C-alpha positions in Angstrom: -137.6 100.7 -221.7 -138.6 103.7 -223.7 -141.8 105.7 -222.1 -142.9 109.5 -222.9 -144.6 110.7 -219.8 -145.5 107.9 -218.6 -147.1 105.6 -221.6 -145.1 103.5 -224.1 -143.8 105.8 -226.8 -144.8 106.1 -230.2 -143.2 106.4 -233.4 -144.4 110.0 -233.9 -143.1 111.2 -231.3 -139.9 109.6 -231.6 -139.5 110.6 -235.2 -140.0 114.5 -233.9 -136.8 114.7 -231.4 -134.8 113.0 -234.1 -136.2 114.8 -237.0 -135.8 118.7 -234.4 -133.3 117.1 -232.1 -134.3 120.3 -230.0 -134.3 119.7 -225.7 -132.1 118.7 -223.3 -131.5 115.4 -220.6 -129.9 114.0 -217.8 -128.1 111.0 -217.3 -128.9 109.4 -213.8 -127.3 106.3 -212.2 -129.8 104.1 -210.2 -128.2 102.1 -207.3 -130.6 99.8 -205.0 -133.1 103.0 -206.3 -130.9 105.8 -204.4 -129.1 108.6 -207.3 -126.6 110.4 -205.5 -126.8 114.3 -206.0 -130.7 113.3 -207.3 -131.1 117.5 -206.7 -128.6 118.5 -209.1 -130.1 116.2 -211.7 -133.3 117.6 -210.8 -132.1 121.4 -210.9 -130.4 120.9 -213.9 -133.7 119.7 -215.5 -135.6 123.1 -214.2 -133.4 125.1 -215.6 -132.7 123.2 -219.1 -136.3 123.9 -219.7 -136.9 127.5 -218.7 -133.8 128.0 -220.8 -134.8 126.0 -224.2 -138.9 126.3 -223.4 -139.0 129.1 -221.5 -141.6 126.7 -219.3 -141.7 125.4 -216.1 -140.9 121.3 -215.3 -142.4 120.0 -212.1 -139.4 117.9 -210.5 -141.9 115.5 -208.7 -143.3 114.2 -211.7 -140.0 113.8 -213.1 -139.3 111.5 -210.2 -142.7 109.2 -210.6 -141.6 109.1 -214.6 -138.0 107.9 -213.9 -138.6 105.3 -211.1 -141.0 103.7 -213.4 -137.9 102.4 -215.6 -135.7 102.2 -212.4 -135.3 98.5 -211.3 -135.8 98.5 -207.0 -132.4 96.4 -206.7 -129.2 96.6 -208.5 -128.1 99.6 -211.0 -129.8 101.0 -214.3 -128.8 103.7 -215.8 -131.5 106.3 -216.8 -131.8 109.1 -218.6 -134.6 111.7 -218.9 -134.9 113.8 -221.9 -137.0 117.2 -222.2 -138.4 117.5 -225.4 -141.7 118.8 -227.7 -143.2 116.3 -229.9 -145.1 119.2 -231.6 -141.8 121.9 -232.2 -140.4 121.4 -235.7 -138.4 123.6 -238.0 -141.6 125.0 -239.5 -143.0 126.2 -235.7 -140.1 126.3 -233.6 -141.0 129.3 -231.7 -144.4 128.0 -230.9 -145.1 127.9 -227.1 -144.0 124.7 -225.5 -145.8 122.2 -223.5 -142.4 119.6 -222.9 -142.7 116.2 -222.2 -140.5 114.1 -220.4 -139.1 110.5 -222.1 -137.4 108.3 -219.9 -135.4 105.5 -221.8 -133.4 102.6 -219.4 -130.5 100.5 -220.1 -128.6 97.9 -217.1 -125.3 99.4 -215.4 -122.7 98.0 -216.3 -121.0 96.5 -212.9 -117.2 97.8 -213.7 -116.3 101.2 -214.6 -114.6 101.3 -217.6 -110.8 101.4 -218.5 -108.6 104.2 -218.2 -109.3 107.0 -221.4 -106.5 108.4 -223.4 -108.1 111.5 -225.1 -107.1 113.9 -228.2 -107.8 117.4 -227.9 -109.5 119.6 -230.5 -110.2 123.2 -230.3 -114.3 123.2 -229.8 -116.4 124.3 -227.8 -120.4 123.3 -227.0 -123.2 125.8 -227.9 -124.8 126.9 -224.9 -122.2 124.9 -222.6 -124.1 125.3 -219.5 -126.9 123.2 -220.8 -126.8 119.5 -221.5 -128.7 119.2 -224.9 -129.6 116.6 -227.2 -128.6 118.2 -230.0 -124.7 116.0 -229.4 -123.6 115.8 -233.6 -120.6 117.6 -233.4 -119.2 115.9 -229.8 -120.1 112.9 -231.7 -118.3 113.8 -235.0 -115.3 114.6 -233.3 -115.6 111.4 -231.2 -115.5 109.3 -233.8 -112.5 110.9 -235.8 -111.0 110.5 -231.9 -111.9 106.9 -231.5 -110.6 105.8 -235.5 -107.5 107.9 -235.0 -107.0 105.3 -232.3 -107.9 107.4 -229.1 -110.8 106.6 -226.7 -112.3 109.9 -226.6 -111.4 113.6 -226.5 -110.7 116.7 -224.8 -112.5 120.2 -226.3 -110.4 122.9 -225.6 -110.1 126.8 -226.7 -108.5 128.4 -230.2 -105.4 129.1 -227.3 -105.7 125.7 -225.1 -107.7 126.7 -222.5 -108.9 123.1 -221.0 -112.8 123.3 -221.1 -114.4 119.6 -220.7 -115.3 116.2 -222.7 -117.9 115.7 -224.6 -119.9 114.1 -221.7 -117.6 114.3 -218.7 -116.1 117.0 -216.7 -112.0 116.8 -216.5 -110.1 117.4 -213.7 -106.0 117.6 -212.1 -104.1 116.8 -209.9 -101.2 119.3 -208.9 -98.8 119.2 -206.4 -101.1 117.2 -204.6 -104.2 119.2 -205.2 -107.8 118.5 -207.1 -107.5 121.3 -209.7 -111.0 121.8 -211.8 -110.6 123.3 -215.3 -112.7 126.6 -215.2 -114.1 128.4 -218.4 -117.7 127.9 -220.2 -118.6 124.2 -219.7 -121.0 121.9 -217.8 -120.3 121.7 -214.4 -122.0 117.9 -213.8 -123.2 116.6 -210.8 -120.5 114.6 -210.3 -117.8 117.5 -210.6 -120.2 119.3 -208.6 -120.6 116.4 -205.6 -117.2 116.0 -205.3 -116.2 120.0 -205.2 -118.3 120.5 -202.3 -116.2 117.3 -200.6 -113.1 118.7 -201.6 -113.2 122.5 -202.1 -111.4 121.7 -205.3 -110.5 124.9 -206.8 -111.3 126.2 -210.4 -109.2 128.2 -212.7 -107.9 128.3 -216.4 -105.7 125.5 -217.3 -104.3 125.5 -220.4 -102.3 122.5 -222.2 -99.2 123.5 -221.6 -99.6 123.8 -217.9 -100.2 119.8 -218.6 -96.3 119.3 -217.9 -96.7 120.1 -214.1 -99.3 118.0 -213.5 -99.8 114.9 -211.9 -102.3 113.0 -212.8 -106.0 113.7 -215.0 -109.1 112.2 -214.6 -113.0 112.2 -215.8 -116.0 112.5 -214.4 -119.4 111.8 -215.2 -122.7 110.7 -213.4 -122.7 106.9 -215.5 -118.9 105.9 -214.0 -118.2 108.2 -211.3 -114.2 109.1 -211.6 -112.4 107.6 -213.9 -108.0 107.8 -214.8 -107.2 109.5 -218.0 -103.9 108.3 -219.1 -102.8 110.1 -222.5 -103.9 113.5 -223.7 -102.3 113.8 -226.7 -98.8 112.8 -226.5 -98.5 113.1 -222.4 -99.0 110.4 -220.2 -100.1 110.2 -217.0 -100.6 107.3 -214.1 -103.2 104.8 -213.8 -103.0 104.9 -210.3 -102.4 107.9 -208.5 -103.3 108.4 -204.3 -105.4 111.5 -205.5 -107.4 110.2 -207.6 -108.0 107.0 -205.9 -109.9 109.1 -202.9 -111.4 110.6 -205.1 -113.4 107.7 -206.5 -113.9 106.6 -202.6 -115.3 109.6 -201.7 -117.7 109.7 -204.9 -118.4 106.1 -204.1 -119.2 106.6 -200.2 -122.2 109.6 -200.9 -125.3 108.6 -200.0 -127.8 108.4 -203.0 -131.4 109.5 -202.7 -134.4 107.6 -203.0 -135.4 108.4 -206.6 
């Protein structure tokens, strides 16, 4: 399903998004009409719309549009993208009237397997915004996968651990969950788990991984996923702290969309 402001999305609007590629989005996992961290997703959309377009976004309208794409029962991945079809390279500074594009697809019943990732030096532009500008991320992910990895982990030039392309990373050290700090997009799953566990956020480098017991990735679509390899370092696919985090996340109640 692809709808723009509640109507079938026409080719001209989609062409504007593809060619100008200026906007932001969030991805919801909808389970039986409910979403974990719904308020965080809406806050993100409102904040990013103000940042990119200097315009307000009505969260109630976003919910109405997203509900049209979500099945009443079962699981679906619903992406809400905010952009202005009238903006282009020539008039990018014009006053914006953002539209809401909603797409949906069935969500897999089984979570993905553990990840093996390659570290790459990269910092996303305006990392606090979940923007549609995914070219650098996809280029690096493509290179990583063609080299035999599942994904890439972004780091600073000095080896500071930041984030994955579409996920946050967490570590277990001395039995405690640690969230790498730095300039990253604090995802909704990371925020929910930090509230539930009070895990600290601190700067962590690749060199610190020798003292780490386990590593995991989080995002709204998959919840908690073990990371079993970073470059040539290996970590267990199962660890009590990571298992507990996954159970905590699954037990969090969702709000009706």
